[in-house]
C-alpha positions in Angstrom: 20.2 -16.4 9.4 20.6 -12.8 8.2 17.5 -10.6 7.7 17.6 -7.4 5.7 14.8 -4.9 5.4 15.4 -2.4 2.6 19.0 -3.5 2.5 19.5 -2.8 6.2 20.5 -5.8 8.3 18.3 -6.3 11.4 18.6 -8.7 14.4 15.5 -10.9 15.1 14.8 -13.7 17.5 15.8 -17.2 16.5 12.1 -18.3 16.5 11.0 -15.3 14.3 10.0 -17.6 11.4 8.9 -20.5 13.6 6.0 -22.4 12.0 6.5 -20.6 8.6 6.7 -23.5 6.1 5.7 -21.8 2.9 6.6 -18.5 1.2 3.2 -17.1 2.1 3.7 -18.0 5.8 7.1 -16.4 5.7 5.6 -13.2 4.3 2.9 -13.3 7.0 5.5 -13.6 9.7 7.1 -10.4 8.4 3.9 -8.5 7.9 2.6 -9.4 11.4 5.8 -8.3 13.1 7.0 -4.9 14.2 9.2 -4.8 11.1 6.1 -3.5 9.3 4.4 -0.5 10.8 1.3 1.5 9.7 1.7 2.9 6.3 4.2 0.2 5.2 3.6 -2.3 2.5 5.8 -5.3 1.8 6.3 -5.4 -2.0 8.9 -8.2 -2.2 10.5 -11.0 -0.3 13.7 -12.9 -1.1 14.6 -16.1 0.5 18.1 -17.2 -0.3 17.8 -15.4 -3.7 14.3 -16.8 -4.5 11.9 -13.9 -5.0 8.3 -13.9 -3.9 5.8 -11.0 -4.2 2.5 -10.7 -2.4 -0.3 -12.1 -4.6 1.9 -14.6 -6.4 -0.4 -17.6 -6.0 2.0 -20.0 -7.8 4.7 -19.4 -5.2 2.5 -18.8 -2.2 2.1 -22.4 -1.0 5.6 -23.7 -2.1 7.4 -25.2 0.8 10.5 -23.6 2.3 12.8 -24.9 5.0 13.5 -21.8 7.0 16.0 -23.7 9.3 18.2 -24.1 6.3 17.8 -20.5 5.0 20.8 -18.2 5.1 19.5 -14.8 4.0 16.0 -13.2 3.9 15.6 -9.9 2.2 12.4 -7.8 2.7 11.5 -4.8 0.5 8.9 -2.5 1.8 7.4 0.8 0.6 5.2 3.5 2.0 1.5 3.1 1.0 1.4 6.7 0.0 4.4 6.3 -2.4 2.7 3.3 -4.1 -0.5 5.3 -4.4 1.3 8.2 -6.0 3.0 5.9 -8.5 -0.4 4.3 -9.4 -1.9 7.7 -10.0 1.0 8.6 -12.1 0.5 5.5 -14.2 -3.2 6.4 -14.4 -2.3 9.9 -15.8 -0.2 8.3 -18.6 -2.9 5.9 -19.5 -5.6 8.6 -19.6 -3.4 10.8 -21.9 -2.9 7.8 -24.2 -6.6 6.9 -24.3 -7.5 10.5 -25.1 -5.1 10.7 -28.1 -5.9 7.2 -29.3 -9.6 8.0 -29.3 -9.0 10.8 -31.8 -6.9 8.5 -34.0 -9.5 5.7 -34.0 -12.3 8.2 -34.8 -10.5 9.1 -38.0 -10.2 5.5 -38.9 -14.0 5.1 -38.6 -14.6 8.2 -40.6 -12.3 7.0 -43.3 -14.3 3.7 -43.5 -11.2 1.7 -42.5 -13.5 -0.4 -40.5 -11.2 -3.5 -40.0 -8.4 -1.3 -38.7 -10.8 0.9 -36.7 -12.6 -2.0 -35.0 -9.3 -3.7 -34.1 -7.9 -0.5 -32.6 -11.2 0.1 -30.8 -11.1 -3.3 -29.2 -7.5 -2.6 -28.0 -8.7 0.8 -26.7 -11.5 -0.8 -24.7 -8.9 -3.2 -23.1 -6.8 -0.1 -22.2 -9.8 1.6 -20.8 -10.7 -1.4 -18.7 -7.2 -1.5 -17.3 -7.4 2.2 -16.5 -10.8 1.9 -14.9 -9.3 -0.9 -12.8 -6.6 1.5 -11.6 -9.3 4.1 -10.7 -11.4 1.5 -8.9 -8.3 0.5 -6.8 -7.8 4.1 -5.8 -11.5 5.0 -5.5 -11.9 4.6 -1.7 -8.9 6.6 -0.8 -9.6 9.3 -3.4 -13.3 9.6 -2.5 -12.4 10.0 1.2 -10.1 12.9 0.3 -12.7 14.4 -2.0 -15.4 14.3 0.6 -13.1 16.1 3.1 -12.3 18.8 0.4 -15.8 19.0 -0.9 -14.6 18.3 -4.5 -17.1 16.7 -6.8 -15.1 17.0 -10.0 -13.9 13.3 -10.0 -17.5 12.1 -9.5 -18.8 14.3 -12.3 -16.2 13.0 -14.8 -16.9 9.4 -13.7 -20.6 9.9 -14.3 -20.0 11.4 -17.7 -17.8 8.5 -18.7 -20.5 6.0 -17.6 -23.2 7.8 -19.7 -21.0 8.0 -22.8 -19.8 4.4 -22.5 -23.4 3.2 -22.7 -23.9 5.3 -25.8 -20.9 3.8 -27.5 -22.2 0.3 -27.0 -25.4 1.2 -28.7 -23.8 2.9 -31.7 -21.4 -0.1 -32.1 -24.3 -2.6 -32.0 -26.1 -0.4 -34.6 -22.9 -0.1 -36.7 -23.4 3.7 -36.7 -19.7 4.4 -37.2 -20.2 8.2 -37.7 -21.8 8.6 -34.3 -19.2 6.3 -32.7 -16.5 8.4 -34.2 -18.1 11.5 -32.8 -18.2 10.1 -29.4 -14.6 8.9 -29.5 -13.3 12.2 -30.8 -15.4 14.7 -28.8 -16.4 12.8 -25.7 -13.9 10.0 -24.9 -10.9 12.2 -25.8 -12.2 15.0 -23.6 -13.3 12.8 -20.7 -9.9 11.0 -20.4 -8.1 14.3 -20.9 -10.1 15.6 -17.9 -9.3 12.5 -15.9 -5.6 13.0 -16.7 -5.7 16.7 -15.7 -7.6 15.9 -12.5 -5.1 13.3 -11.4 -2.1 15.5 -12.5 -3.4 18.2 -10.2 -4.1 15.7 -7.5 -0.4 14.6 -7.7 0.9 18.2 -7.7 -1.2 19.1 -4.7 -0.1 16.0 -2.8 3.6 16.5 -3.5 3.4 20.2 -2.3 1.9 19.2 1.1 
């Protein structure tokens, strides 16, 4: 069997994959070996051309006969690189939400309620995805902020929570004017602040 890690062929013991009968167990054999050191994350596994990514529940328990396998390819990345990419995606999402909030506000003001509500529903879905990004990064970011004494992120987050509660009330009351005001003057500014914050975070991280 040939084993490649990031396209580099490595030599391993014959029993390296002993007892690994599923794709998830093959992944575990790699992750628990000295092929993966602190700061590394395995992002993809290929077993004779069949791809498997961590978290793929459909593939995880599928059987694999490692005795008959010819080639295993492992792709691994540094945790910090994945983090920076995630933050970069978060910046793009926040910029989009900021601009889209202004556009939807104009739809509400123009009484184009069907279009406005549909666009607003899509916006909420985008916001939920973005908040998920932030929640995934929260522990790492807050540790850095605590060390630096920076409370900006927490202040923006608190402001978002307060405004989000108000938008729910105005939507339930069908107060489209107030909802439009929150979208244009609050949401747009909050997510612009989020984007600026993470953009600066990226710039500072890259310069270190």
